[in-house]
C-alpha positions in Angstrom: 16.6 39.4 11.3 13.0 39.8 12.6 10.1 37.8 11.1 8.4 39.7 8.3 5.0 39.4 10.1 6.4 40.9 13.3 7.9 43.9 11.5 4.5 44.3 9.6 2.4 44.1 12.8 4.8 46.7 14.4 4.6 49.0 11.5 0.9 49.0 11.5 0.6 49.5 15.3 2.9 52.5 14.9 0.8 53.8 12.1 -2.2 53.4 14.4 -0.5 55.6 17.0 1.3 53.2 19.3 4.5 54.9 20.1 5.8 51.8 21.9 5.6 49.9 18.5 7.8 52.5 17.0 10.3 52.0 19.7 10.1 48.3 19.0 10.3 48.4 15.2 13.3 50.9 15.1 16.0 48.4 16.0 14.4 45.8 13.8 14.6 47.9 10.7 17.5 50.0 11.4 20.2 47.3 10.6 18.4 46.4 7.3 18.2 50.1 6.3 21.9 50.2 7.0 22.6 47.2 4.9 20.6 48.7 2.1 22.4 52.0 2.2 25.8 50.3 2.4 24.7 48.4 -0.8 23.7 51.6 -2.5 27.1 53.2 -1.7 29.1 50.0 -2.7 27.7 50.3 -6.2 28.6 54.0 -6.4 31.8 55.6 -7.3 33.9 57.0 -4.5 33.6 60.7 -3.8 30.3 60.8 -1.8 30.3 63.3 1.0 26.9 61.7 2.3 27.7 58.7 4.4 25.3 55.6 4.6 24.7 56.1 8.3 23.6 59.7 7.5 21.5 58.5 4.6 19.6 56.0 6.9 19.1 58.6 9.5 17.6 61.2 7.0 15.4 58.4 5.4 14.3 57.1 8.7 13.3 60.6 9.9 11.1 61.0 6.8 9.6 57.5 7.2 8.6 58.3 10.8 6.4 61.1 9.4 4.8 59.1 6.7 1.0 58.3 7.1 0.6 55.0 5.3 -1.0 51.7 6.1 1.9 49.2 5.6 1.2 46.2 3.4 4.1 44.4 4.9 7.8 44.8 5.6 8.7 44.8 1.8 6.4 47.7 1.3 8.2 49.6 4.0 11.6 49.0 2.5 10.3 49.9 -1.0 9.3 53.2 0.3 12.6 53.6 2.2 14.4 52.9 -1.2 12.3 55.6 -2.9 13.2 58.0 0.1 16.9 57.2 -0.2 16.9 57.7 -3.9 15.3 61.1 -3.5 17.8 62.0 -0.6 20.8 60.9 -2.8 19.6 62.8 -5.9 18.8 66.0 -3.8 22.3 65.8 -2.1 24.0 65.2 -5.4 22.1 68.3 -7.1 22.9 70.4 -4.1 26.6 69.5 -4.3 26.8 70.1 -8.0 25.2 73.4 -7.8 27.8 74.5 -5.2 30.7 73.0 -7.2 29.6 74.7 -10.3 30.3 78.0 -8.9 26.9 79.5 -10.0 28.0 79.6 -13.7 31.6 80.6 -13.2 34.2 79.2 -15.4 35.8 76.1 -13.8 39.6 75.5 -14.3 41.7 72.7 -12.9 45.5 72.7 -12.4 45.7 68.9 -13.2 45.0 67.7 -16.5 44.0 64.2 -15.4 41.4 65.6 -13.0 39.2 66.6 -15.8 38.2 63.2 -16.7 37.6 62.1 -13.1 34.3 60.5 -12.6 31.9 62.2 -10.2 29.6 60.1 -8.0 27.1 63.0 -7.8 26.8 63.0 -11.5 26.2 59.2 -11.4 23.3 59.4 -9.0 21.7 62.3 -11.0 22.2 60.3 -14.4 20.7 57.2 -12.8 17.7 59.3 -11.5 17.3 60.7 -14.8 17.3 57.5 -16.7 15.0 55.9 -14.1 12.6 58.8 -14.6 12.7 58.4 -18.3 12.1 54.7 -18.0 9.1 55.4 -15.8 7.7 57.8 -18.3 7.0 54.9 -20.5 7.2 51.8 -18.3 6.5 52.5 -14.7 6.7 48.9 -13.5 10.2 48.4 -14.9 11.5 51.5 -13.2 9.9 50.4 -9.8 11.5 47.0 -10.3 14.9 48.6 -10.6 14.4 51.1 -7.8 13.4 48.3 -5.5 16.5 46.4 -6.4 19.1 49.2 -6.6 17.9 51.5 -3.9 15.9 49.1 -1.7 18.1 46.1 -1.7 14.7 44.1 -2.1 14.9 40.4 -3.3 12.9 39.4 -6.4 10.3 37.7 -4.1 10.0 40.9 -2.0 9.7 43.1 -5.2 7.1 40.7 -6.5 5.1 41.1 -3.4 5.4 44.9 -3.2 4.5 45.4 -6.9 1.7 42.6 -6.8 3.4 40.7 -9.8 4.9 37.2 -10.0 8.6 36.5 -9.5 8.9 35.5 -13.1 7.7 38.8 -14.1 10.1 40.5 -11.9 13.1 38.6 -13.3 11.9 39.4 -16.9 11.2 43.0 -16.2 14.6 43.5 -14.3 16.5 41.9 -17.1 15.0 44.0 -19.8 15.2 47.3 -17.6 18.8 46.6 -16.8 19.7 46.3 -20.5 17.7 49.4 -21.3 19.3 51.3 -18.4 22.9 50.2 -19.6 22.3 51.3 -23.0 20.7 54.6 -22.0 23.6 55.5 -19.6 26.2 54.5 -22.2 24.5 57.0 -24.7 24.6 59.9 -22.2 28.1 59.3 -21.1 
């Protein structure tokens, strides 16, 4: 893995218009984005039609168009996490809209298929719960987003959010407990 300062310098040179920096930073961040995407999919149920590689390509295409001054590599990955979250949610919502048949009655021939878990619904439920959490505690929601969707470590999350590692640990512990409770209430 490349040094964090090297990635940060390349990201900032790229933002300043240096196209050669984009070519240099791409291979450095691509593998890490792929690792993050694989981690996101490993925590999900089976049934996704979107693959980790496609998620990385879509997120990276959006990141290339972002006009931001990068604080550091953790900041880049935090924004990548947010983009991956949005892409997964948008993909899940689009699939659900198509599967629902526009309000037509859904019938299955297999009784056991009725209770099958839908990965798209998991992503949508997680997104809704994180949005609800953010409505009253933005920092806890950002800590979870950085962890689940960004694969950031606690030190990286602390750096991105400008808080201490002990605060990240505490916020993550409380937020995970709240999230488990909230998701169990909504089924």
